[in-house]
C-alpha positions as CSV (number, residue, x, y, z in Angstrom):
1,M,106.6,329.4,113.7
2,Q,104.3,330.9,111.1
3,Q,103.7,328.6,108.1
4,I,103.2,330.2,104.7
5,D,102.0,328.3,101.7
6,F,104.8,328.6,99.2
7,N,103.1,326.7,96.3
8,K,101.7,329.5,94.2
9,T,103.1,331.2,91.1
10,W,106.4,329.6,90.2
11,T,108.0,330.2,86.8
12,F,108.9,326.8,85.2
13,Y,111.0,325.8,82.3
14,V,113.2,323.0,81.0
15,D,116.9,323.7,81.3
16,G,118.2,325.1,78.1
17,D,114.8,326.2,76.9
18,E,114.2,329.5,78.7
19,Q,112.2,330.8,75.7
20,N,109.3,328.5,76.8
21,K,108.7,329.6,80.3
22,G,105.4,329.1,82.0
23,T,103.7,329.8,85.3
24,V,102.8,326.8,87.5
25,N,101.5,326.1,90.9
26,L,102.9,323.4,93.1
27,P,102.8,320.5,93.4
28,H,104.0,320.0,89.8
29,D,105.1,317.0,87.9
30,A,107.4,318.0,85.0
31,Q,107.9,314.4,83.7
32,I,104.2,313.8,82.8
33,R,104.6,316.6,80.3
34,E,107.4,314.9,78.4
35,A,106.9,312.9,75.1
36,R,107.0,309.2,75.5
37,S,109.0,307.0,73.1
38,P,109.3,303.3,72.4
39,D,113.1,303.8,72.6
40,L,112.9,304.6,76.4
41,C,112.5,302.3,79.4
42,M,109.3,300.4,80.2
43,D,110.0,300.9,83.9
44,S,109.3,304.6,83.6
45,G,106.3,304.0,81.4
46,F,108.5,305.0,78.4
47,F,108.7,308.6,79.8
48,P,112.1,310.4,79.6
49,G,113.7,312.5,82.4
50,G,115.2,315.9,82.2
51,K,116.5,318.9,84.1
52,Y,113.9,321.3,85.3
53,I,114.1,324.8,86.7
54,Y,111.6,326.5,89.1
55,V,111.9,330.2,90.0
56,K,109.8,332.1,92.5
57,N,110.2,335.9,93.0
58,Y,109.2,336.9,96.6
59,S,109.4,340.1,98.5
60,F,110.1,339.4,102.2
61,P,108.6,342.0,104.4
62,N,110.8,344.2,106.6
63,E,109.7,342.5,109.8
64,F,111.5,339.3,108.6
65,A,114.8,341.1,109.1
66,E,115.2,339.7,112.6
67,Q,113.4,336.4,111.9
68,E,114.5,332.9,111.3
69,V,113.3,331.7,107.9
70,Y,113.2,328.1,106.5
71,L,112.0,326.6,103.3
72,E,110.6,323.1,103.6
73,F,110.3,320.8,100.6
74,D,108.3,317.6,101.1
75,G,109.9,316.1,98.0
76,V,111.8,317.2,94.8
77,Y,112.7,314.6,92.2
78,M,115.7,314.5,92.1
79,N,119.2,316.0,92.8
80,A,117.5,319.1,94.0
81,E,119.6,322.3,94.4
82,V,118.1,325.3,96.1
83,L,119.5,328.8,95.3
84,V,118.6,332.1,96.9
85,N,119.6,335.2,95.0
86,G,122.0,333.1,93.0
87,Q,123.7,331.5,96.0
88,S,123.4,327.8,96.6
89,V,121.9,327.1,100.0
90,G,120.9,323.5,99.9
91,F,121.1,320.2,98.1
92,Q,119.1,317.0,98.4
93,P,119.8,314.0,96.0
94,Y,117.2,311.5,97.0
95,G,113.9,312.5,95.4
96,Y,111.7,311.3,98.3
97,T,113.3,312.9,101.3
98,N,111.7,315.8,103.1
99,F,114.3,318.5,103.6
100,I,114.5,321.9,105.2
101,V,116.8,324.8,104.1
102,P,117.5,327.8,106.4
103,I,117.5,330.9,104.2
104,H,117.4,333.8,106.6
105,K,121.1,334.7,106.0
106,H,120.6,334.9,102.3
107,I,117.4,336.9,101.9
108,K,117.0,340.7,101.4
109,V,114.0,342.1,103.2
110,G,111.9,344.8,101.6
111,E,112.9,343.9,98.1
112,N,112.6,341.1,95.5
113,N,114.3,337.8,96.1
114,E,114.8,335.0,93.6
115,I,114.2,331.5,94.9
116,K,115.4,328.9,92.4
117,V,115.2,325.2,92.5
118,V,117.0,323.0,90.0
119,A,115.6,319.4,89.8
120,D,118.0,317.2,87.8
121,N,116.4,314.0,86.6
122,S,118.4,313.9,83.4
123,K,120.5,310.9,84.2
124,F,118.0,308.2,83.3
125,P,116.6,305.7,84.1
126,N,117.0,305.8,87.8
127,A,114.1,303.9,89.2
128,R,112.0,300.8,88.6
129,W,108.7,302.8,88.2
130,Y,107.4,306.1,87.1
131,T,108.9,308.7,89.5
132,G,107.8,312.0,88.1
133,S,110.1,315.0,88.1
134,G,110.5,318.4,89.7
135,I,108.8,319.9,92.8
136,Y,106.1,317.3,92.9
137,R,105.2,317.7,96.6
138,N,104.3,320.8,98.7
139,V,106.6,323.6,99.8
140,V,106.1,325.6,103.0
141,L,107.9,328.7,104.3
142,H,108.5,328.7,108.0
143,V,109.0,332.1,109.7
144,G,109.7,332.8,113.4
145,A,111.6,334.8,116.0
146,K,115.2,334.0,116.9
147,K,113.8,332.1,119.8
148,H,111.3,329.7,118.3
149,I,109.9,326.2,118.1
150,P,111.5,324.8,115.0
151,P,109.7,322.6,112.4
152,Y,109.4,319.1,113.9
153,G,110.5,320.4,117.3
154,I,107.7,318.7,119.1
155,K,107.8,314.9,119.8
156,I,104.9,313.1,121.4
157,D,105.1,309.5,122.7
158,T,102.4,307.2,124.1
159,L,103.8,305.8,127.3
160,D,100.6,303.9,128.2
161,Y,97.0,303.6,127.0
162,K,95.2,302.2,130.1
163,P,95.2,304.7,131.7
164,A,96.6,306.9,128.9
165,K,99.8,308.8,129.5
166,I,101.9,310.6,126.9
167,A,105.4,312.2,127.0
168,I,106.0,315.5,125.3
169,S,109.5,316.7,124.3
170,I,110.0,320.2,122.8
171,D,113.3,321.0,121.2
172,V,114.0,324.7,121.2
173,P,117.5,325.9,120.1
174,D,117.8,328.6,122.7
175,T,115.9,328.1,126.0
176,Q,117.5,330.9,128.0
177,D,114.8,332.7,130.0
178,C,112.2,330.6,128.2
179,T,109.4,328.3,129.3
180,V,106.8,326.4,127.5
181,K,103.1,325.6,128.1
182,T,101.2,322.8,126.3
183,D,97.5,322.4,126.1
184,I,96.1,319.1,124.9
185,I,92.9,319.6,122.8
186,F,90.3,317.1,121.8
187,D,87.1,317.9,120.0
188,G,87.7,321.6,120.4
189,E,88.2,321.5,124.2
190,I,91.3,321.7,126.4
191,I,91.3,318.4,128.3
192,A,94.8,318.6,129.9
193,S,97.8,320.9,130.2
194,T,101.4,320.7,131.1
195,S,104.6,322.7,131.2
196,G,108.3,322.1,130.7
197,F,110.4,321.2,127.7
198,K,110.1,317.6,128.7
199,S,107.0,316.4,130.5
200,E,104.6,313.5,131.0
201,I,100.9,314.0,131.3
202,N,97.9,311.8,131.9
203,I,95.0,312.0,129.5
204,P,91.7,311.5,131.3
205,D,89.1,309.3,129.5
206,A,91.4,309.0,126.5
207,Q,90.0,308.3,123.0
208,L,92.6,306.0,121.5
209,W,93.7,306.0,117.9
210,S,93.4,302.8,115.8
211,D,92.2,301.8,112.3
212,E,88.7,301.4,113.7
213,H,88.7,304.6,115.8
214,P,91.1,307.2,114.3
215,N,90.8,309.7,117.2
216,L,93.1,312.6,116.9
217,Y,94.3,315.1,119.5
218,T,96.1,318.4,119.1
219,A,99.0,319.6,121.2
220,N,99.0,323.4,121.3
221,V,102.5,324.5,122.5
222,Q,103.3,328.1,123.5
223,L,106.9,329.3,123.9
224,L,107.2,332.1,126.5
225,H,110.2,334.4,127.0
226,N,110.1,336.1,130.4
227,G,106.4,335.3,130.6
228,T,105.5,336.6,127.1
229,V,104.3,334.3,124.4
230,I,106.8,334.6,121.5
231,D,106.0,331.5,119.4
232,E,103.2,329.0,119.1
233,A,103.0,325.6,117.3
234,K,100.3,323.0,116.9
235,E,100.9,319.2,116.5
236,T,98.3,316.6,115.7
237,F,98.8,313.2,117.3
238,G,97.0,310.0,118.3
239,I,97.3,308.0,121.5
240,R,98.4,304.7,120.2
241,K,100.9,302.1,121.4
242,I,102.5,299.3,119.3
243,E,103.6,296.0,120.7
244,W,105.0,293.0,118.9
245,D,105.9,289.5,120.0
246,V,106.0,286.1,118.3
247,S,103.3,284.8,120.7
248,Y,100.7,287.1,119.3
249,G,102.2,289.0,116.4
250,L,101.1,292.7,116.5
251,K,99.0,294.6,119.0
252,I,97.7,298.1,118.8
253,N,96.6,299.4,122.2
254,G,96.6,295.9,123.5
255,N,94.4,294.4,120.7
256,V,95.8,291.8,118.3
257,T,95.7,293.4,114.9
258,L,95.9,291.7,111.5
259,L,97.1,293.9,108.7
260,R,94.8,293.9,105.6
261,G,97.6,295.5,103.5
262,G,98.2,296.8,100.1
263,C,101.4,298.1,98.4
264,I,101.1,301.4,96.6
265,H,103.4,303.6,94.5
266,H,103.3,307.3,94.9
267,D,101.8,308.6,91.6
268,N,98.2,309.9,91.4
269,G,97.0,308.6,88.1
270,V,96.2,311.2,85.5
271,L,97.9,313.8,87.6
272,G,101.2,312.0,87.4
273,A,103.4,312.1,90.5
274,A,102.0,315.5,91.7
275,A,101.1,314.9,95.4
276,Y,98.1,317.1,95.7
277,T,96.8,317.0,99.3
278,D,93.3,316.2,98.0
279,A,94.5,313.4,95.7
280,E,96.4,311.7,98.6
281,D,93.4,312.1,100.8
282,R,91.1,310.6,98.2
283,K,93.4,307.7,97.6
284,V,93.5,306.7,101.2
285,R,89.8,307.2,101.7
286,I,89.0,304.9,98.7
287,L,91.5,302.3,99.9
288,K,89.9,302.3,103.4
289,E,86.4,302.0,102.0
290,A,87.7,299.1,99.9
291,G,88.6,297.2,103.1
292,F,92.3,297.9,103.5
293,N,93.6,298.9,106.9
294,A,97.3,299.1,106.1
295,L,99.5,300.4,103.3
296,R,103.1,299.9,102.3
297,S,104.7,303.0,100.7
298,S,106.6,301.0,98.1
299,H,109.4,301.7,97.7
300,N,110.1,305.2,99.0
301,V,109.1,307.5,101.8
302,C,105.6,308.8,101.4
303,S,104.3,312.4,101.4
304,K,103.2,314.3,104.5
305,A,99.8,314.6,102.9
306,M,99.6,310.8,102.6
307,L,100.4,310.4,106.3
308,D,97.8,313.1,107.3
309,A,95.2,311.1,105.3
310,C,96.2,307.8,107.0
311,D,95.9,309.5,110.4
312,K,92.5,310.9,109.5
313,Y,90.9,307.7,108.1
314,G,92.6,305.1,110.3
315,M,95.1,303.5,107.9
316,Y,98.2,301.9,109.2
317,M,101.4,302.7,107.3
318,M,104.6,300.8,106.7
319,D,106.8,303.6,105.5
320,E,109.6,302.3,103.4
321,F,113.0,303.9,102.9
322,A,114.4,302.9,99.6
323,D,114.4,300.3,96.8
324,M,118.2,300.0,96.7
325,W,121.2,300.2,99.0
326,T,124.7,299.9,97.5
327,Q,123.8,297.8,94.5
328,H,122.3,299.6,91.5
329,K,119.0,298.4,90.0
330,H,119.3,301.1,87.4
331,K,122.6,302.8,86.5
332,H,121.7,306.2,87.9
333,D,119.6,305.3,90.9
334,Y,120.0,306.2,94.6
335,A,122.7,303.5,95.1
336,T,125.2,306.2,93.9
337,Q,124.4,308.4,97.0
338,F,123.4,305.7,99.5
339,K,126.6,305.4,101.5
340,E,126.9,309.1,102.0
341,W,123.2,310.0,102.5
342,Y,121.4,307.0,104.1
343,E,121.8,308.2,107.7
344,K,120.6,311.7,106.9
345,D,117.7,310.4,104.8
346,L,116.6,307.8,107.3
347,T,116.7,310.5,110.0
348,A,114.5,312.8,107.9
349,M,112.0,309.9,107.4
350,V,111.7,309.3,111.2
351,T,111.5,313.1,111.9
352,K,108.6,313.4,109.6
353,D,106.8,310.3,110.7
354,Y,107.3,310.5,114.4
355,N,104.0,312.0,115.5
356,H,101.9,310.3,113.0
357,P,100.0,307.5,114.7
358,S,99.3,305.8,111.4
359,V,103.0,304.9,111.0
360,I,103.4,301.6,112.7
361,M,106.4,300.1,111.0
362,Y,109.6,301.2,109.2
363,S,111.0,299.3,106.3
364,I,114.6,299.8,105.4
365,G,114.4,298.5,101.9
366,N,113.0,296.3,99.2
367,E,114.4,293.3,97.5
368,V,118.0,294.3,98.3
369,G,120.1,291.3,97.2
370,E,123.1,292.6,99.1
371,S,121.2,291.7,102.3
372,A,122.7,288.2,101.6
373,T,126.2,289.6,101.7
374,P,128.5,290.7,104.7
375,E,128.5,294.3,103.5
376,G,124.7,294.4,103.1
377,L,124.2,292.8,106.5
378,D,126.5,295.4,108.1
379,Y,124.4,298.2,106.6
380,A,121.2,296.5,107.7
381,R,122.4,296.5,111.3
382,K,123.5,300.1,111.1
383,M,120.1,301.2,109.7
384,T,118.1,299.1,112.1
385,D,120.2,300.4,115.1
386,L,119.8,304.0,113.8
387,L,116.0,303.6,113.6
388,H,115.9,302.1,117.1
389,R,117.9,305.0,118.5
390,L,115.7,307.6,116.7
391,D,112.4,305.9,117.5
392,G,112.2,302.7,119.6
393,S,108.4,302.6,119.5
394,R,108.1,301.1,116.1
395,P,109.4,297.8,114.7
396,V,111.8,297.7,111.7
397,T,111.3,295.4,108.7
398,C,112.6,295.0,105.2
399,G,110.9,293.4,102.1
400,I,113.2,290.5,101.4
401,N,112.9,288.4,98.2
402,I,114.3,285.1,99.3
403,L,114.7,283.9,95.7
404,L,116.9,286.9,94.9
405,N,119.0,286.5,98.1
406,G,119.5,282.8,97.3
407,L,120.8,283.6,93.8
408,V,123.0,286.4,95.2
409,S,124.6,284.0,97.7
410,M,125.4,281.7,94.7
411,G,126.9,284.6,92.7
412,K,124.0,285.0,90.4
413,G,122.5,288.4,91.3
414,L,119.6,289.3,89.0
415,Y,120.0,293.1,89.2
416,Q,122.9,293.9,86.9
417,D,124.1,296.9,85.0
418,E,123.7,295.4,81.5
419,G,121.1,295.6,78.8
420,R,119.6,298.8,80.1
421,R,118.3,301.6,78.0
422,D,120.2,304.6,79.4
423,V,119.7,308.0,77.9
424,G,122.8,308.7,75.7
425,S,124.0,305.1,75.9
426,E,124.9,303.0,72.9
427,K,123.2,300.1,74.7
428,N,119.9,300.7,73.1
429,D,118.5,297.2,72.6
430,K,114.9,297.1,71.5
431,K,113.6,295.1,74.5
432,G,115.7,297.2,76.9
433,T,115.6,294.4,79.5
434,S,117.1,295.8,82.7
435,G,117.8,293.9,85.9
436,S,114.3,295.0,87.1
437,T,112.6,293.7,84.0
438,F,114.6,290.6,84.0
439,I,113.7,289.7,87.6
440,N,110.0,290.5,86.9
441,G,110.2,288.2,83.9
442,V,111.7,285.4,85.9
443,M,109.1,285.8,88.6
444,S,106.3,285.9,86.1
445,R,107.4,282.7,84.5
446,M,107.7,281.0,87.9
447,G,104.2,282.1,88.9
448,S,103.0,281.1,92.3
449,V,105.8,278.5,92.5
450,I,108.0,281.4,93.6
451,N,106.2,281.2,97.0
452,L,107.8,277.8,97.6
453,V,111.4,278.7,96.8
454,G,111.9,280.2,100.3
455,R,111.5,276.7,101.8
456,M,114.5,275.4,100.0
457,K,117.5,275.1,102.2
458,K,120.0,277.2,100.2
459,F,117.6,280.0,99.7
460,D,116.4,279.9,103.3
461,Q,120.0,280.1,104.6
462,A,120.8,283.1,102.4
463,S,118.1,285.2,104.2
464,K,118.5,283.8,107.7
465,D,121.0,286.5,108.9
466,I,119.0,289.5,107.6
467,F,115.8,288.2,109.3
468,G,117.8,287.9,112.5
469,I,118.6,291.6,112.4
470,L,115.0,292.9,111.8
471,D,112.2,293.1,114.4
472,I,109.7,291.7,111.8
473,A,110.8,289.6,108.8
474,G,109.4,290.9,105.6
475,Y,108.6,288.2,103.0
476,N,108.3,289.2,99.4
477,Y,106.7,286.3,97.5
478,A,107.6,283.6,100.1
479,S,104.2,282.6,101.5
480,G,105.4,279.0,101.4
481,R,107.4,279.7,104.6
482,Y,104.3,280.6,106.6
483,K,103.5,277.1,107.9
484,V,107.1,276.0,108.5
485,D,108.3,279.1,110.3
486,P,106.6,278.4,113.7
487,K,108.7,275.2,114.1
488,Q,111.9,276.2,112.2
489,Y,112.1,279.8,113.5
490,P,109.9,280.0,116.6
491,E,111.4,283.4,117.5
492,R,110.6,285.0,114.1
493,I,107.7,287.5,113.6
494,T,106.8,287.8,109.9
495,V,104.7,289.9,107.6
496,G,103.8,289.3,103.9
497,S,105.4,292.5,102.8
498,E,104.7,291.8,99.1
499,T,102.4,289.1,97.9
500,L,100.3,288.0,95.0
501,P,96.6,289.2,95.0
502,P,95.4,285.8,93.4
503,S,97.0,284.1,96.4
504,L,95.1,286.1,99.0
505,Y,92.7,283.4,100.1
506,K,95.5,281.0,101.2
507,N,97.6,283.9,102.5
508,W,94.8,285.2,104.7
509,E,94.0,281.7,106.0
510,A,97.6,281.6,107.2
511,V,97.4,285.1,108.7
512,K,94.4,284.0,110.8
513,K,96.1,280.7,111.7
514,Y,99.7,281.6,112.7
515,P,100.1,284.2,115.5
516,N,103.6,285.1,114.4
517,L,102.3,286.3,111.0
518,V,101.0,289.8,111.3
519,G,99.5,290.5,107.9
520,D,99.6,290.5,104.1
521,F,100.4,293.3,101.7
522,M,99.4,292.6,98.1
523,W,101.1,293.9,95.0
524,T,99.3,296.2,94.4
525,A,96.3,297.8,95.9
526,W,96.2,300.7,93.4
527,D,97.4,300.7,89.8
528,Y,100.3,302.9,88.9
529,I,102.3,304.4,86.0
530,G,105.5,302.5,85.0
531,E,106.6,298.9,85.0
532,A,104.5,299.0,82.0
533,G,102.3,295.9,81.4
534,L,103.7,294.0,84.4
535,G,100.4,292.9,85.7
536,A,98.2,293.6,82.7
537,M,96.3,290.7,81.1
538,G,97.6,289.8,77.7
539,Y,95.4,288.8,74.8
540,G,96.6,287.1,71.6
541,D,100.2,288.0,70.8
542,N,100.4,290.8,73.5
543,S,101.2,288.5,76.4
544,G,104.0,287.9,79.0
545,V,105.7,290.4,81.2
546,L,107.7,292.1,78.5
547,K,104.9,294.0,76.9
548,E,105.8,296.7,74.4
549,Y,105.2,300.4,74.0
550,P,102.6,302.0,74.1
551,M,101.9,300.3,77.5
552,I,102.0,302.9,80.2
553,L,100.4,301.4,83.3
554,S,101.6,298.4,85.3
555,G,98.1,296.9,85.4
556,C,98.8,295.3,88.8
557,G,96.3,297.2,90.9
558,I,93.0,295.8,92.1
559,I,91.9,299.5,92.1
560,D,92.5,301.2,88.8
561,I,94.2,304.6,88.4
562,T,90.9,306.5,88.4
563,G,90.0,305.0,91.8
564,E,87.5,302.5,90.5
565,C,87.4,299.2,92.4
566,R,87.9,296.2,90.1
567,P,86.0,293.0,91.0
568,E,89.0,291.6,92.9
569,V,88.3,294.2,95.6
570,Y,85.1,292.5,96.4
571,W,86.7,289.1,96.5
572,T,89.2,290.4,99.1
573,Q,86.3,291.8,101.1
574,C,84.8,288.3,101.2
575,I,88.1,286.8,102.3
576,W,88.6,289.4,105.0
577,G,85.1,288.8,106.3
578,L,83.9,292.3,105.4
579,R,81.3,291.4,102.9
580,D,78.2,289.1,102.8
581,K,76.6,290.1,99.5
582,P,77.9,288.3,96.4
583,Y,79.5,290.2,93.6
584,L,79.3,289.4,89.9
585,A,82.4,289.6,87.7
586,V,82.2,289.1,83.9
587,D,85.2,288.6,81.6
588,P,85.2,291.2,78.9
589,L,83.2,290.1,75.9
590,T,85.4,292.3,73.7
591,H,88.1,289.6,74.1
592,A,85.7,286.6,73.7
593,G,87.4,283.8,71.8
594,Q,90.9,285.3,72.3
595,K,93.5,283.5,74.3
596,A,93.9,285.3,77.6
597,T,97.3,285.2,79.3
598,P,97.1,286.1,83.0
599,T,100.1,287.3,85.0
600,M,101.2,286.2,88.4
601,W,99.9,289.6,89.8
602,R,96.5,289.6,88.2
603,N,94.7,286.5,86.8
604,T,91.5,288.3,85.7
605,D,90.4,291.3,83.7
606,A,86.7,290.9,84.7
607,T,84.3,293.7,84.9
608,H,81.0,294.3,86.8
609,S,79.0,294.5,83.7
610,W,76.4,292.7,81.6
611,A,76.2,295.5,79.1
612,W,78.0,294.3,75.9
613,P,75.8,295.3,72.9
614,G,77.1,293.9,69.7
615,Y,78.5,290.7,71.3
616,E,75.3,288.7,71.5
617,G,75.8,285.0,71.3
618,R,79.5,285.2,72.3
619,K,80.6,283.2,75.4
620,T,82.4,284.4,78.5
621,T,83.4,283.4,82.0
622,V,81.3,284.7,84.9
623,T,82.8,284.6,88.4
624,V,80.8,285.2,91.5
625,Y,82.7,286.3,94.6
626,A,80.8,285.3,97.8
627,S,81.1,284.3,101.5
628,A,78.7,281.5,101.0
629,Y,78.2,277.8,100.5
630,K,76.6,277.8,97.0
631,V,75.8,280.3,94.2
632,K,73.0,280.1,91.7
633,L,73.3,282.0,88.4
634,L,70.0,283.1,86.7
635,L,69.3,285.0,83.5
636,D,65.9,286.8,83.4
637,G,64.8,284.7,86.3
638,R,65.7,281.4,84.7
639,K,68.3,279.3,86.4
640,I,71.4,278.8,84.2
641,V,73.6,276.8,86.6
642,S,74.6,276.6,90.3
643,K,78.0,275.7,91.9
644,R,79.6,275.3,95.3
645,V,81.8,278.2,96.4
646,K,85.4,277.5,96.9
647,A,87.9,280.0,98.3
648,C,85.2,282.7,98.2
649,K,84.4,282.3,94.5
650,A,82.5,280.3,92.0
651,V,83.6,280.3,88.4
652,F,81.1,279.6,85.6
653,R,82.7,279.2,82.1
654,G,81.0,279.2,78.7
655,I,78.2,281.5,79.7
656,E,76.5,282.9,76.6
657,Y,75.9,286.7,76.4
658,I,72.2,287.2,76.0
659,P,70.8,290.7,76.8
660,G,68.7,290.7,80.0
661,E,69.1,290.6,83.7
662,L,72.0,288.5,85.1
663,K,71.5,287.6,88.8
664,A,73.7,285.7,91.3
665,I,72.0,284.4,94.4
666,A,74.3,283.1,97.3
667,Y,73.1,280.5,99.8
668,D,74.5,279.3,103.1
669,A,74.9,275.6,103.9
670,S,71.3,275.4,105.2
671,G,69.9,276.7,102.0
672,Q,69.1,280.2,103.3
673,I,69.8,283.2,101.0
674,V,72.9,285.1,101.9
675,G,72.4,287.9,99.3
676,E,72.2,288.6,95.6
677,D,73.8,290.7,92.9
678,I,72.2,291.9,89.7
679,L,73.6,293.1,86.4
680,R,71.5,294.4,83.5
681,S,72.3,294.7,79.8
682,A,72.2,298.0,77.9
683,D,71.3,299.3,74.4
684,R,74.1,300.6,72.3
685,Y,75.5,303.8,73.9
686,S,74.0,307.1,72.8
687,V,74.7,309.4,75.7
688,L,77.7,310.9,77.6
689,K,77.0,311.3,81.3
690,I,79.1,313.5,83.5
691,S,79.2,312.3,87.1
692,P,81.1,314.6,89.6
693,E,82.4,312.9,92.8
694,Q,81.4,316.0,94.7
695,E,78.1,317.8,94.7
696,V,79.8,321.2,95.4
697,F,83.4,322.3,95.1
698,T,85.7,324.2,97.5
699,S,88.1,326.8,96.2
700,G,91.7,325.5,96.1
701,K,90.6,321.8,96.2
702,L,90.5,319.3,93.4
703,L,87.3,318.4,91.7
704,Y,87.2,314.8,90.4
705,T,84.7,314.1,87.7
706,N,83.9,310.8,85.9
707,I,82.4,310.7,82.4
708,Y,80.6,307.6,81.2
709,L,79.3,306.2,77.9
710,T,75.7,305.1,78.7
711,D,72.5,304.1,77.0
712,K,69.4,306.3,77.3
713,K,68.5,304.5,80.6
714,G,71.9,305.5,82.1
715,T,73.4,302.1,82.1
716,R,77.1,302.2,81.4
717,V,78.2,300.5,78.2
718,F,81.5,298.6,78.2
719,S,81.6,297.1,74.7
720,A,82.9,300.1,72.6
721,D,84.9,303.2,73.4
722,K,84.9,306.7,72.1
723,K,87.2,309.7,72.2
724,V,85.7,312.3,74.5
725,K,86.5,316.0,74.4
726,V,86.2,317.9,77.7
727,N,85.8,321.7,78.2
728,V,86.0,323.4,81.6
729,E,84.8,326.9,82.5
730,G,85.7,328.3,85.9
731,G,88.6,326.0,86.4
732,I,91.7,324.3,85.0
733,L,91.6,320.8,83.6
734,L,94.7,319.3,85.3
735,G,94.4,315.8,84.0
736,L,92.2,313.7,81.7
737,G,92.6,310.0,81.2
738,S,91.3,306.4,81.6
739,A,92.4,303.2,83.3
740,S,93.6,301.7,80.0
741,A,97.1,300.2,80.4
742,T,97.9,300.9,76.8
743,T,97.7,304.4,75.1
744,E,99.6,306.9,73.1
745,E,97.4,309.7,74.4
746,S,98.5,312.3,76.9
747,Y,96.8,312.9,80.3
748,L,97.4,316.7,79.7
749,D,95.2,316.9,76.6
750,D,91.5,317.9,76.6
751,E,90.6,314.8,74.5
752,Y,90.9,311.2,75.7
753,T,89.5,307.8,74.7
754,T,87.3,306.0,77.2
755,Y,88.2,302.6,78.6
756,N,85.3,300.3,79.6
757,G,83.1,303.3,78.9
758,K,84.8,305.8,81.2
759,V,87.3,308.7,81.4
760,Q,88.1,310.8,84.4
761,A,88.7,314.6,84.5
762,V,90.5,316.2,87.4
763,I,89.9,319.9,87.7
764,M,91.3,322.7,89.9
765,P,88.5,325.4,90.3
766,D,89.6,329.0,89.8
767,S,90.0,330.8,93.1
768,D,87.6,333.6,92.1
769,S,84.9,331.4,90.4
770,D,81.6,330.5,92.0
771,T,80.8,327.9,89.4
772,V,82.6,325.3,87.4
773,T,80.9,324.2,84.2
774,I,82.1,320.9,82.5
775,T,81.1,320.0,79.0
776,A,81.8,316.6,77.4
777,I,81.2,315.8,73.7
778,A,82.0,312.9,71.4
779,D,81.2,312.1,67.7
780,N,77.8,310.7,66.9
781,I,76.4,310.6,70.4
782,E,74.6,313.0,72.8
783,G,77.0,315.1,74.9
784,D,76.5,316.4,78.4
785,S,77.1,319.5,80.4
786,I,76.9,320.2,84.1
787,T,77.5,323.2,86.4
788,I,78.8,322.7,89.9
789,Y,78.5,325.4,92.5
790,K,81.0,326.6,95.1
791,K,80.4,325.4,98.7
C-alpha cells in the first residue's frame, strides 16, 4: 500500500476554547503547553491534563474511490476517538497502543473531508510519570487497491542462522487469482528471491543482526493479480535468533549475550512527549555511544521510530506493555480498561514489534502487586500464553518488585486510591502523596537494603508463582537474590529488570558470574519529566524523595534530558570493560559546605569540571572513575594525593578548589600508566558560545543546538548561570531548556536559564529555507550568532 505522511497542517485547540485555534504539525504534545501548578501531582511534573482536539481537512483524489484507505496512529494520549466527516470510526483508550482505523467507507472523494481526533486526558492523574497529551506520535495514511498487502501483513522469522534460513508469511485478505514474489535485498542488491504466501528461503553468506553488527535486510514483496503487479510493500528485518536457557542465560545467534541495560521513559526532554523520529534516533544513538546495548521501554510500548533506531544502531529492546493491570496506581489509569482491552493491546504490540530484530523480550508489566494474587496470576498466564501464541520466538518477562508482592500477600498493598491529588477532587492535600509516591518514599528510605528483602522467605514465596509463569524472571530491586537463585531455583532464568545505578558494580559482577542472570537494567539511563525530584540530589532542606514544586524532572538519569552524559556514564563504561582512560568527576562547588542528601537512584551530582570561578578556597570531593589499580591526583603538576581504586573508582574528599590544571593519572598493578584525564579552570564567564550538534541541516529534520557560558578561551563555566534569549531565523524554535530538575520556566519560551552553564535549543528548519541563523544573548556578556547551511 502507498504510505502518505499525514503529520502536516492540523488545526489544534483545547476543548471548549475554539476561539484559540492554531495550526500544528505532528507529532505534537499538548500537555507541555499547559501551565504547571504546585496544586497538581508531582508524578506528572505538576502538569495538568486536558481534552484536546485535532482537525485535518483533506481532499481525497477521485482515484481513491475504489481504494482501501487506513489511518494509522502510532500513539495518541489518551482515550482517542477518531471521527471522519462527523462520524465516529475508531476508539483507542490506551495512550501507547499503535492502532489502525479503516476509513474508506466514510470518505468523500473529490471534495473536502474533515478528519477529527479527540484526545481526552482530562481525568487526571492517570500515570506515574509525565505522559504528554494528544497526537504525540506519527500518523500515516495507507492507500491501496481492494486486493492489497495490508499494513503489518508481512511477517519474517529467522529459522536458523548457520546456515541462515528465514520464513516469510504474507497475509493478504483476498488471494483469489493472486500470487506474490519476494526479493531479499542487502546493500542495494537482490541476494535471494522466493514466491508464495508462505515460504522458506536460504540466505547465502548471511550478515547476521546483533548489537555489535546491526545488519539489516529488506524484503520487497510484490502482489500480482493474474500476473500483473497490483501492490508492493517493503519490510526491513534482521537475521537474528534468540535462545534462552538456565545453563547459559541468553544467546543471540548462538553467542552468549549480557545485557548492559537501561530503563527509559518516552519523553524527549524539552520537546515533551513528542516522538519526533530524529529525537528518538538521537536518543538511541547517544545511549549506544554511552555503552548501553539494551533498553527497557518502561513502562509502556515504545514508538515505531524508537524501534527503527534500535534496529539501526544495534540496541536490544525489552518492550514493556503496561505499568498496571487490574489494580489502579492512579485513579484514572489504564486499570479501568485493562480487562476489556489487554488482549487487543498486547496483540497490537506484537504486531508492531514482530519484524524488528532489536526486540528480544516482551515484558507484560511492571511492579504489579496483583501478581501475588490468584486473579493476577491468572492474567499473567493468559498474557504469557497469548504472547507465546502470537510470537514464540521471544521470551516473556515482567518487572516484579518482590517487596511489593510480599506486602500484597500480607494484605498491605502500597498502591492505594487514597491521598491522591485528582483534578476536581476534594482530596487536595498539600503533599499529594499517592500510592506511587508512597512506595517511592518507602524504597528511598530503605535504600540499597531493599535488594535484600527478596531473600526473606515470606517475600520470596509471594513472587514464586509469577516467576514460574514467565520465561525470564524480572527482578526490580532484588539483586540480593542473584547469588541464592542458582541453588534455590536452578530452573530460573533472571534479569535485573530495574536496578540502582549506584549498585552497578556489584550487579555486573553477578551478571558475569551467574549464567542464569542475563543482564542489568538501571533506573534510569536517561532523565525524564515527572516523578519530580525522585532521584535528584538534595541540598540543605530540599532533601528526601518528596521534593516540592517547582521540581519538574526525576533526576534519576545518568544521561540528562539534553543528552549530556553525566560522570556516572563513564563509571559504567569502566565496569562494563569498555573504557581504560580514567574520568574525573567533581562535586559542584556551588554546594560546597552544604549537606548533600543522595537518593537510592543517584548518589552523586558530580560534574566533569574544574571551572568554578568565585569559589576559590572552598573544598569539594573529587572522584576518579577508572579500570585501574591506583590513581594519582595532581594540581598543576604537583601531586596532591594517591589512592587505590575500588569498584572502579577512587574518592578524594576535602580537595581545595585552586584554579589551575587538575589531572588524574591511573596506573596498573605493575606501576604502568593506564591513562590520564585533565580538567582546567576558567576565568569568569564572558561569552556565550553556540555549538550545533550538526554541521549542516536537512529540511524536515530536527537541529539540536547547545549554548554554553564560557570564558574567552572557550572553557565552559559551571559556577554561575544566566538567562539566555534565543532567536531563530529560517526555522522554528520547538523547545529551549536545560537539565535543571527545578524550574518554573517553560520549554516553549525563547528565554531560559542555563544549568551548569548550558541550555539546549531544538529547532525545526523551515522547509523552504537554505539557512538557519541562531542568535543567543544574555545580560552583561558577549552574545553569539551562527548560520547553518542546508545539506
